[in-house]
PQR file with spaces between the fields and no chain letter, atoms N, CA, C, O and H, PARSE charges and radii, in Angstrom:
ATOM       1  N    MET     1      -0.862  -16.187  -15.139 -0.4000 1.5000
ATOM       2  CA   MET     1      -1.491  -15.141  -14.364 -0.0000 2.0000
ATOM       3  C    MET     1      -1.623  -13.890  -15.242  0.5500 1.7000
ATOM       4  O    MET     1      -0.694  -13.517  -15.958 -0.5500 1.4000
ATOM       5  N    GLN     2      -2.769  -13.268  -15.172 -0.4000 1.5000
ATOM       6  CA   GLN     2      -3.052  -12.076  -15.968 -0.0000 2.0000
ATOM       7  C    GLN     2      -2.412  -10.833  -15.332  0.5500 1.7000
ATOM       8  O    GLN     2      -2.179  -10.805  -14.124 -0.5500 1.4000
ATOM       9  H    GLN     2      -3.524  -13.572  -14.590  0.4000 1.0000
ATOM      10  N    PRO     3      -2.129   -9.808  -16.145 -0.5600 1.5000
ATOM      11  CA   PRO     3      -1.540   -8.576  -15.598  0.2800 2.0000
ATOM      12  C    PRO     3      -2.363   -7.969  -14.459  0.5500 1.7000
ATOM      13  O    PRO     3      -1.804   -7.501  -13.466 -0.5500 1.4000
ATOM      14  N    ILE     4      -3.675   -7.977  -14.603 -0.4000 1.5000
ATOM      15  CA   ILE     4      -4.516   -7.386  -13.554 -0.0000 2.0000
ATOM      16  C    ILE     4      -4.393   -8.167  -12.247  0.5500 1.7000
ATOM      17  O    ILE     4      -4.448   -7.585  -11.164 -0.5500 1.4000
ATOM      18  H    ILE     4      -4.129   -8.357  -15.409  0.4000 1.0000
ATOM      19  N    GLU     5      -4.228   -9.470  -12.350 -0.4000 1.5000
ATOM      20  CA   GLU     5      -4.063  -10.293  -11.148 -0.0000 2.0000
ATOM      21  C    GLU     5      -2.743   -9.973  -10.445  0.5500 1.7000
ATOM      22  O    GLU     5      -2.676   -9.927   -9.217 -0.5500 1.4000
ATOM      23  H    GLU     5      -4.184   -9.943  -13.230  0.4000 1.0000
ATOM      24  N    LEU     6      -1.712   -9.757  -11.233 -0.4000 1.5000
ATOM      25  CA   LEU     6      -0.415   -9.386  -10.656 -0.0000 2.0000
ATOM      26  C    LEU     6      -0.496   -8.028   -9.963  0.5500 1.7000
ATOM      27  O    LEU     6       0.043   -7.845   -8.872 -0.5500 1.4000
ATOM      28  H    LEU     6      -1.767   -9.794  -12.230  0.4000 1.0000
ATOM      29  N    LEU     7      -1.171   -7.085  -10.605 -0.4000 1.5000
ATOM      30  CA   LEU     7      -1.336   -5.761  -10.002 -0.0000 2.0000
ATOM      31  C    LEU     7      -2.143   -5.841   -8.713  0.5500 1.7000
ATOM      32  O    LEU     7      -1.802   -5.192   -7.725 -0.5500 1.4000
ATOM      33  H    LEU     7      -1.608   -7.233  -11.492  0.4000 1.0000
ATOM      34  N    GLN     8      -3.204   -6.627   -8.718 -0.4000 1.5000
ATOM      35  CA   GLN     8      -4.035   -6.773   -7.525 -0.0000 2.0000
ATOM      36  C    GLN     8      -3.256   -7.427   -6.385  0.5500 1.7000
ATOM      37  O    GLN     8      -3.411   -7.057   -5.221 -0.5500 1.4000
ATOM      38  H    GLN     8      -3.481   -7.154   -9.521  0.4000 1.0000
ATOM      39  N    LYS     9      -2.426   -8.391   -6.730 -0.4000 1.5000
ATOM      40  CA   LYS     9      -1.602   -9.053   -5.716 -0.0000 2.0000
ATOM      41  C    LYS     9      -0.631   -8.054   -5.079  0.5500 1.7000
ATOM      42  O    LYS     9      -0.469   -8.029   -3.859 -0.5500 1.4000
ATOM      43  H    LYS     9      -2.300   -8.692   -7.675  0.4000 1.0000
ATOM      44  N    GLU    10       0.002   -7.246   -5.901 -0.4000 1.5000
ATOM      45  CA   GLU    10       0.921   -6.231   -5.384 -0.0000 2.0000
ATOM      46  C    GLU    10       0.169   -5.177   -4.571  0.5500 1.7000
ATOM      47  O    GLU    10       0.647   -4.742   -3.523 -0.5500 1.4000
ATOM      48  H    GLU    10      -0.130   -7.266   -6.892  0.4000 1.0000
ATOM      49  N    LEU    11      -0.998   -4.770   -5.049 -0.4000 1.5000
ATOM      50  CA   LEU    11      -1.801   -3.786   -4.323 -0.0000 2.0000
ATOM      51  C    LEU    11      -2.166   -4.310   -2.940  0.5500 1.7000
ATOM      52  O    LEU    11      -2.102   -3.575   -1.954 -0.5500 1.4000
ATOM      53  H    LEU    11      -1.387   -5.124   -5.900  0.4000 1.0000
ATOM      54  N    THR    12      -2.542   -5.563   -2.872 -0.4000 1.5000
ATOM      55  CA   THR    12      -2.864   -6.181   -1.582 -0.0000 2.0000
ATOM      56  C    THR    12      -1.658   -6.130   -0.655  0.5500 1.7000
ATOM      57  O    THR    12      -1.796   -5.858    0.537 -0.5500 1.4000
ATOM      58  H    THR    12      -2.593   -6.160   -3.673  0.4000 1.0000
ATOM      59  N    LYS    13      -0.491   -6.390   -1.196 -0.4000 1.5000
ATOM      60  CA   LYS    13       0.745   -6.358   -0.405 -0.0000 2.0000
ATOM      61  C    LYS    13       1.021   -4.953    0.135  0.5500 1.7000
ATOM      62  O    LYS    13       1.367   -4.800    1.307 -0.5500 1.4000
ATOM      63  H    LYS    13      -0.379   -6.612   -2.165  0.4000 1.0000
ATOM      64  N    TRP    14       0.871   -3.931   -0.704 -0.4000 1.5000
ATOM      65  CA   TRP    14       1.139   -2.559   -0.266 -0.0000 2.0000
ATOM      66  C    TRP    14       0.101   -2.093    0.748  0.5500 1.7000
ATOM      67  O    TRP    14       0.443   -1.401    1.707 -0.5500 1.4000
ATOM      68  H    TRP    14       0.589   -4.056   -1.656  0.4000 1.0000
ATOM      69  N    ASN    15      -1.169   -2.464    0.548 -0.4000 1.5000
ATOM      70  CA   ASN    15      -2.209   -2.114    1.522 -0.0000 2.0000
ATOM      71  C    ASN    15      -1.933   -2.779    2.870  0.5500 1.7000
ATOM      72  O    ASN    15      -2.118   -2.165    3.921 -0.5500 1.4000
ATOM      73  H    ASN    15      -1.447   -3.026   -0.231  0.4000 1.0000
ATOM      74  N    TYR    16      -1.494   -4.021    2.833 -0.4000 1.5000
ATOM      75  CA   TYR    16      -1.148   -4.735    4.062 -0.0000 2.0000
ATOM      76  C    TYR    16       0.014   -4.036    4.773  0.5500 1.7000
ATOM      77  O    TYR    16       0.008   -3.893    5.996 -0.5500 1.4000
ATOM      78  H    TYR    16      -1.344   -4.519    1.979  0.4000 1.0000
ATOM      79  N    SER    17       0.993   -3.610    4.006 -0.4000 1.5000
ATOM      80  CA   SER    17       2.150   -2.918    4.591 -0.0000 2.0000
ATOM      81  C    SER    17       1.730   -1.628    5.285  0.5500 1.7000
ATOM      82  O    SER    17       2.216   -1.314    6.371 -0.5500 1.4000
ATOM      83  H    SER    17       0.997   -3.726    3.013  0.4000 1.0000
ATOM      84  N    LEU    18       0.833   -0.888    4.658 -0.4000 1.5000
ATOM      85  CA   LEU    18       0.350    0.352    5.263 -0.0000 2.0000
ATOM      86  C    LEU    18      -0.432    0.066    6.541  0.5500 1.7000
ATOM      87  O    LEU    18      -0.275    0.759    7.546 -0.5500 1.4000
ATOM      88  H    LEU    18       0.439   -1.143    3.775  0.4000 1.0000
ATOM      89  N    LYS    19      -1.270   -0.955    6.491 -0.4000 1.5000
ATOM      90  CA   LYS    19      -2.054   -1.340    7.673 -0.0000 2.0000
ATOM      91  C    LYS    19      -1.123   -1.782    8.804  0.5500 1.7000
ATOM      92  O    LYS    19      -1.324   -1.410    9.961 -0.5500 1.4000
ATOM      93  H    LYS    19      -1.398   -1.518    5.674  0.4000 1.0000
ATOM      94  N    LYS    20      -0.119   -2.565    8.470 -0.4000 1.5000
ATOM      95  CA   LYS    20       0.831   -3.050    9.473 -0.0000 2.0000
ATOM      96  C    LYS    20       1.620   -1.895   10.091  0.5500 1.7000
ATOM      97  O    LYS    20       1.908   -1.904   11.288 -0.5500 1.4000
ATOM      98  H    LYS    20       0.044   -2.867    7.531  0.4000 1.0000
ATOM      99  N    SER    21       1.959   -0.920    9.287 -0.4000 1.5000
ATOM     100  CA   SER    21       2.654    0.251    9.806 -0.0000 2.0000
ATOM     101  C    SER    21       1.777    0.986   10.817  0.5500 1.7000
ATOM     102  O    SER    21       2.254    1.400   11.873 -0.5500 1.4000
ATOM     103  H    SER    21       1.724   -0.912    8.314  0.4000 1.0000
ATOM     104  N    LYS    22       0.509    1.145   10.495 -0.4000 1.5000
ATOM     105  CA   LYS    22      -0.413    1.829   11.413 -0.0000 2.0000
ATOM     106  C    LYS    22      -0.539    1.061   12.729  0.5500 1.7000
ATOM     107  O    LYS    22      -0.507    1.652   13.808 -0.5500 1.4000
ATOM     108  H    LYS    22       0.121    0.809    9.636  0.4000 1.0000
ATOM     109  N    ILE    23      -0.681   -0.243   12.629 -0.4000 1.5000
ATOM     110  CA   ILE    23      -0.796   -1.076   13.832 -0.0000 2.0000
ATOM     111  C    ILE    23       0.476   -0.980   14.671  0.5500 1.7000
ATOM     112  O    ILE    23       0.411   -0.862   15.895 -0.5500 1.4000
ATOM     113  H    ILE    23      -0.707   -0.724   11.752  0.4000 1.0000
ATOM     114  N    SER    24       1.619   -1.030   14.017 -0.4000 1.5000
ATOM     115  CA   SER    24       2.899   -0.926   14.734 -0.0000 2.0000
ATOM     116  C    SER    24       3.026    0.423   15.431  0.5500 1.7000
ATOM     117  O    SER    24       3.515    0.503   16.558 -0.5500 1.4000
ATOM     118  H    SER    24       1.672   -1.125   13.023  0.4000 1.0000
ATOM     119  N    PHE    25       2.585    1.478   14.760 -0.4000 1.5000
ATOM     120  CA   PHE    25       2.618    2.805   15.375 -0.0000 2.0000
ATOM     121  C    PHE    25       1.696    2.857   16.588  0.5500 1.7000
ATOM     122  O    PHE    25       2.076    3.378   17.636 -0.5500 1.4000
ATOM     123  H    PHE    25       2.188    1.413   13.845  0.4000 1.0000
ATOM     124  N    GLU    26       0.489    2.320   16.450 -0.4000 1.5000
ATOM     125  CA   GLU    26      -0.470    2.327   17.559 -0.0000 2.0000
ATOM     126  C    GLU    26       0.024    1.520   18.758  0.5500 1.7000
ATOM     127  O    GLU    26      -0.331    1.820   19.898 -0.5500 1.4000
ATOM     128  H    GLU    26       0.180    1.896   15.599  0.4000 1.0000
ATOM     129  N    LYS    27       0.831    0.510   18.505 -0.4000 1.5000
ATOM     130  CA   LYS    27       1.393   -0.305   19.587 -0.0000 2.0000
ATOM     131  C    LYS    27       2.732    0.243   20.078  0.5500 1.7000
ATOM     132  O    LYS    27       3.394   -0.371   20.914 -0.5500 1.4000
ATOM     133  H    LYS    27       1.119    0.267   17.579  0.4000 1.0000
ATOM     134  N    ASN    28       3.119    1.397   19.553 -0.4000 1.5000
ATOM     135  CA   ASN    28       4.387    2.042   19.910 -0.0000 2.0000
ATOM     136  C    ASN    28       5.609    1.210   19.531  0.5500 1.7000
ATOM     137  O    ASN    28       6.655    1.312   20.172 -0.5500 1.4000
ATOM     138  H    ASN    28       2.580    1.896   18.874  0.4000 1.0000
ATOM     139  N    ASN    29       5.479    0.402   18.508 -0.4000 1.5000
ATOM     140  CA   ASN    29       6.631   -0.356   18.011 -0.0000 2.0000
ATOM     141  C    ASN    29       7.479    0.469   17.054  0.5500 1.7000
ATOM     142  O    ASN    29       8.668    0.203   16.876 -0.5500 1.4000
ATOM     143  H    ASN    29       4.630    0.319   17.987  0.4000 1.0000
ATOM     144  N    ILE    30       6.858    1.479   16.437 -0.4000 1.5000
ATOM     145  CA   ILE    30       7.587    2.403   15.571 -0.0000 2.0000
ATOM     146  C    ILE    30       7.159    3.820   15.943  0.5500 1.7000
ATOM     147  O    ILE    30       6.092    4.028   16.522 -0.5500 1.4000
ATOM     148  H    ILE    30       5.892    1.695   16.581  0.4000 1.0000
ATOM     149  N    THR    31       7.995    4.776   15.607 -0.4000 1.5000
ATOM     150  CA   THR    31       7.687    6.171   15.921 -0.0000 2.0000
ATOM     151  C    THR    31       6.691    6.734   14.910  0.5500 1.7000
ATOM     152  O    THR    31       6.455    6.162   13.846 -0.5500 1.4000
ATOM     153  H    THR    31       8.862    4.607   15.137  0.4000 1.0000
ATOM     154  N    LYS    32       6.124    7.866   15.279 -0.4000 1.5000
ATOM     155  CA   LYS    32       5.210    8.559   14.367 -0.0000 2.0000
ATOM     156  C    LYS    32       5.946    8.948   13.088  0.5500 1.7000
ATOM     157  O    LYS    32       5.388    8.858   11.995 -0.5500 1.4000
ATOM     158  H    LYS    32       6.316    8.331   16.144  0.4000 1.0000
ATOM     159  N    GLU    33       7.181    9.374   13.224 -0.4000 1.5000
ATOM     160  CA   GLU    33       7.971    9.782   12.065 -0.0000 2.0000
ATOM     161  C    GLU    33       8.158    8.627   11.083  0.5500 1.7000
ATOM     162  O    GLU    33       8.045    8.807    9.871 -0.5500 1.4000
ATOM     163  H    GLU    33       7.635    9.447   14.112  0.4000 1.0000
ATOM     164  N    VAL    34       8.440    7.456   11.610 -0.4000 1.5000
ATOM     165  CA   VAL    34       8.618    6.278   10.746 -0.0000 2.0000
ATOM     166  C    VAL    34       7.299    5.930   10.066  0.5500 1.7000
ATOM     167  O    VAL    34       7.273    5.627    8.873 -0.5500 1.4000
ATOM     168  H    VAL    34       8.532    7.310   12.595  0.4000 1.0000
ATOM     169  N    HIS    35       6.212    5.974   10.819 -0.4000 1.5000
ATOM     170  CA   HIS    35       4.898    5.689   10.238 -0.0000 2.0000
ATOM     171  C    HIS    35       4.559    6.709    9.146  0.5500 1.7000
ATOM     172  O    HIS    35       4.046    6.341    8.089 -0.5500 1.4000
ATOM     173  H    HIS    35       6.233    6.220   11.788  0.4000 1.0000
ATOM     174  N    GLU    36       4.841    7.976    9.397 -0.4000 1.5000
ATOM     175  CA   GLU    36       4.579    9.014    8.392 -0.0000 2.0000
ATOM     176  C    GLU    36       5.428    8.782    7.143  0.5500 1.7000
ATOM     177  O    GLU    36       4.966    9.007    6.024 -0.5500 1.4000
ATOM     178  H    GLU    36       5.258    8.275   10.256  0.4000 1.0000
ATOM     179  N    GLU    37       6.642    8.341    7.332 -0.4000 1.5000
ATOM     180  CA   GLU    37       7.516    8.014    6.191 -0.0000 2.0000
ATOM     181  C    GLU    37       6.925    6.861    5.380  0.5500 1.7000
ATOM     182  O    GLU    37       6.909    6.899    4.150 -0.5500 1.4000
ATOM     183  H    GLU    37       7.017    8.159    8.241  0.4000 1.0000
ATOM     184  N    HIS    38       6.445    5.848    6.074 -0.4000 1.5000
ATOM     185  CA   HIS    38       5.794    4.730    5.390 -0.0000 2.0000
ATOM     186  C    HIS    38       4.607    5.230    4.581  0.5500 1.7000
ATOM     187  O    HIS    38       4.433    4.843    3.425 -0.5500 1.4000
ATOM     188  H    HIS    38       6.458    5.817    7.074  0.4000 1.0000
ATOM     189  N    LYS    39       3.788    6.090    5.185 -0.4000 1.5000
ATOM     190  CA   LYS    39       2.623    6.634    4.487 -0.0000 2.0000
ATOM     191  C    LYS    39       3.045    7.424    3.253  0.5500 1.7000
ATOM     192  O    LYS    39       2.447    7.283    2.187 -0.5500 1.4000
ATOM     193  H    LYS    39       3.929    6.404    6.124  0.4000 1.0000
ATOM     194  N    ARG    40       4.075    8.253    3.398 -0.4000 1.5000
ATOM     195  CA   ARG    40       4.560    9.051    2.257 -0.0000 2.0000
ATOM     196  C    ARG    40       5.019    8.156    1.113  0.5500 1.7000
ATOM     197  O    ARG    40       4.850    8.501   -0.056 -0.5500 1.4000
ATOM     198  H    ARG    40       4.561    8.368    4.264  0.4000 1.0000
ATOM     199  N    ASN    41       5.589    7.029    1.444 -0.4000 1.5000
ATOM     200  CA   ASN    41       6.069    6.108    0.411 -0.0000 2.0000
ATOM     201  C    ASN    41       4.962    5.231   -0.162  0.5500 1.7000
ATOM     202  O    ASN    41       4.918    4.991   -1.368 -0.5500 1.4000
ATOM     203  H    ASN    41       5.726    6.749    2.394  0.4000 1.0000
ATOM     204  N    LEU    42       4.077    4.756    0.694 -0.4000 1.5000
ATOM     205  CA   LEU    42       3.095    3.755    0.267 -0.0000 2.0000
ATOM     206  C    LEU    42       1.841    4.330   -0.384  0.5500 1.7000
ATOM     207  O    LEU    42       1.319    3.739   -1.329 -0.5500 1.4000
ATOM     208  H    LEU    42       4.112    4.951    1.674  0.4000 1.0000
ATOM     209  N    ILE    43       1.352    5.454    0.093 -0.4000 1.5000
ATOM     210  CA   ILE    43       0.100    5.991   -0.447 -0.0000 2.0000
ATOM     211  C    ILE    43       0.209    6.306   -1.946  0.5500 1.7000
ATOM     212  O    ILE    43      -0.690    5.926   -2.696 -0.5500 1.4000
ATOM     213  H    ILE    43       1.775    5.934    0.861  0.4000 1.0000
ATOM     214  N    PRO    44       1.264    6.980   -2.415 -0.5600 1.5000
ATOM     215  CA   PRO    44       1.362    7.204   -3.864  0.2800 2.0000
ATOM     216  C    PRO    44       1.481    5.889   -4.651  0.5500 1.7000
ATOM     217  O    PRO    44       0.946    5.765   -5.753 -0.5500 1.4000
ATOM     218  N    LEU    45       2.173    4.935   -4.080 -0.4000 1.5000
ATOM     219  CA   LEU    45       2.317    3.629   -4.722 -0.0000 2.0000
ATOM     220  C    LEU    45       0.963    2.929   -4.831  0.5500 1.7000
ATOM     221  O    LEU    45       0.623    2.382   -5.881 -0.5500 1.4000
ATOM     222  H    LEU    45       2.607    5.036   -3.185  0.4000 1.0000
ATOM     223  N    ILE    46       0.201    2.948   -3.754 -0.4000 1.5000
ATOM     224  CA   ILE    46      -1.135    2.347   -3.737 -0.0000 2.0000
ATOM     225  C    ILE    46      -2.026    3.032   -4.763  0.5500 1.7000
ATOM     226  O    ILE    46      -2.747    2.366   -5.505 -0.5500 1.4000
ATOM     227  H    ILE    46       0.477    3.391   -2.902  0.4000 1.0000
ATOM     228  N    ASP    47      -1.978    4.359   -4.807 -0.4000 1.5000
ATOM     229  CA   ASP    47      -2.784    5.106   -5.781 -0.0000 2.0000
ATOM     230  C    ASP    47      -2.426    4.717   -7.211  0.5500 1.7000
ATOM     231  O    ASP    47      -3.309    4.550   -8.053 -0.5500 1.4000
ATOM     232  H    ASP    47      -1.392    4.900   -4.204  0.4000 1.0000
ATOM     233  N    THR    48      -1.143    4.574   -7.481 -0.4000 1.5000
ATOM     234  CA   THR    48      -0.692    4.196   -8.822 -0.0000 2.0000
ATOM     235  C    THR    48      -1.218    2.817   -9.214  0.5500 1.7000
ATOM     236  O    THR    48      -1.689    2.627  -10.335 -0.5500 1.4000
ATOM     237  H    THR    48      -0.427    4.709   -6.797  0.4000 1.0000
ATOM     238  N    TYR    49      -1.141    1.870   -8.307 -0.4000 1.5000
ATOM     239  CA   TYR    49      -1.649    0.528   -8.592 -0.0000 2.0000
ATOM     240  C    TYR    49      -3.161    0.543   -8.794  0.5500 1.7000
ATOM     241  O    TYR    49      -3.673   -0.142   -9.678 -0.5500 1.4000
ATOM     242  H    TYR    49      -0.759    2.025   -7.396  0.4000 1.0000
ATOM     243  N    GLN    50      -3.877    1.316   -7.984 -0.4000 1.5000
ATOM     244  CA   GLN    50      -5.330    1.400   -8.135 -0.0000 2.0000
ATOM     245  C    GLN    50      -5.702    1.989   -9.492  0.5500 1.7000
ATOM     246  O    GLN    50      -6.632    1.514  -10.144 -0.5500 1.4000
ATOM     247  H    GLN    50      -3.461    1.873   -7.265  0.4000 1.0000
ATOM     248  N    LYS    51      -4.982    3.017   -9.915 -0.4000 1.5000
ATOM     249  CA   LYS    51      -5.247    3.633  -11.221 -0.0000 2.0000
ATOM     250  C    LYS    51      -4.940    2.661  -12.355  0.5500 1.7000
ATOM     251  O    LYS    51      -5.681    2.594  -13.335 -0.5500 1.4000
ATOM     252  H    LYS    51      -4.227    3.403   -9.386  0.4000 1.0000
ATOM     253  N    ALA    52      -3.863    1.917  -12.227 -0.4000 1.5000
ATOM     254  CA   ALA    52      -3.506    0.941  -13.264 -0.0000 2.0000
ATOM     255  C    ALA    52      -4.573   -0.145  -13.376  0.5500 1.7000
ATOM     256  O    ALA    52      -4.938   -0.550  -14.480 -0.5500 1.4000
ATOM     257  H    ALA    52      -3.261    1.971  -11.430  0.4000 1.0000
ATOM     258  N    ILE    53      -5.065   -0.608  -12.251 -0.4000 1.5000
ATOM     259  CA   ILE    53      -6.118   -1.630  -12.256 -0.0000 2.0000
ATOM     260  C    ILE    53      -7.380   -1.065  -12.890  0.5500 1.7000
ATOM     261  O    ILE    53      -8.018   -1.732  -13.705 -0.5500 1.4000
ATOM     262  H    ILE    53      -4.769   -0.279  -11.355  0.4000 1.0000
ATOM     263  N    GLN    54      -7.745    0.162  -12.522 -0.4000 1.5000
ATOM     264  CA   GLN    54      -8.933    0.796  -13.112 -0.0000 2.0000
ATOM     265  C    GLN    54      -8.791    0.903  -14.622  0.5500 1.7000
ATOM     266  O    GLN    54      -9.741    0.646  -15.361 -0.5500 1.4000
ATOM     267  H    GLN    54      -7.227    0.704  -11.860  0.4000 1.0000
ATOM     268  N    LYS    55      -7.605    1.281  -15.076 -0.4000 1.5000
ATOM     269  CA   LYS    55      -7.345    1.427  -16.513 -0.0000 2.0000
ATOM     270  C    LYS    55      -7.546    0.093  -17.231  0.5500 1.7000
ATOM     271  O    LYS    55      -8.115    0.053  -18.322 -0.5500 1.4000
ATOM     272  H    LYS    55      -6.833    1.489  -14.475  0.4000 1.0000
ATOM     273  N    LEU    56      -7.087   -0.977  -16.630 -0.4000 1.5000
ATOM     274  CA   LEU    56      -7.241   -2.297  -17.246 -0.0000 2.0000
ATOM     275  C    LEU    56      -8.694   -2.763  -17.247  0.5500 1.7000
ATOM     276  O    LEU    56      -9.095   -3.552  -18.102 -0.5500 1.4000
ATOM     277  H    LEU    56      -6.625   -0.944  -15.744  0.4000 1.0000
ATOM     278  N    LEU    57      -9.477   -2.279  -16.296 -0.4000 1.5000
ATOM     279  CA   LEU    57     -10.883   -2.682  -16.220 -0.0000 2.0000
ATOM     280  C    LEU    57     -11.765   -1.910  -17.201  0.5500 1.7000
ATOM     281  O    LEU    57     -12.900   -2.309  -17.461 -0.5500 1.4000
ATOM     282  H    LEU    57      -9.151   -1.638  -15.601  0.4000 1.0000
ATOM     283  N    GLU    58     -11.249   -0.811  -17.743 -0.4000 1.5000
ATOM     284  CA   GLU    58     -12.037   -0.004  -18.690 -0.0000 2.0000
ATOM     285  C    GLU    58     -12.179   -0.694  -20.025  0.5500 1.7000
ATOM     286  O    GLU    58     -12.811   -0.156  -20.934 -0.5500 1.4000
ATOM     287  H    GLU    58     -10.327   -0.487  -17.532  0.4000 1.0000
């Protein structure tokens, strides 16, 4: 497996986690505070993976 494939796989996982957090919040399974915490943790991580993938594509 190539490095870019590994990064894309991880990016997909983090995007799924963020989406799942939003769905859980909308269904009242988690609080807004927990969802905001997830966003604070996941968004910078997602951005980092996206930048790394872009760098490899250059």
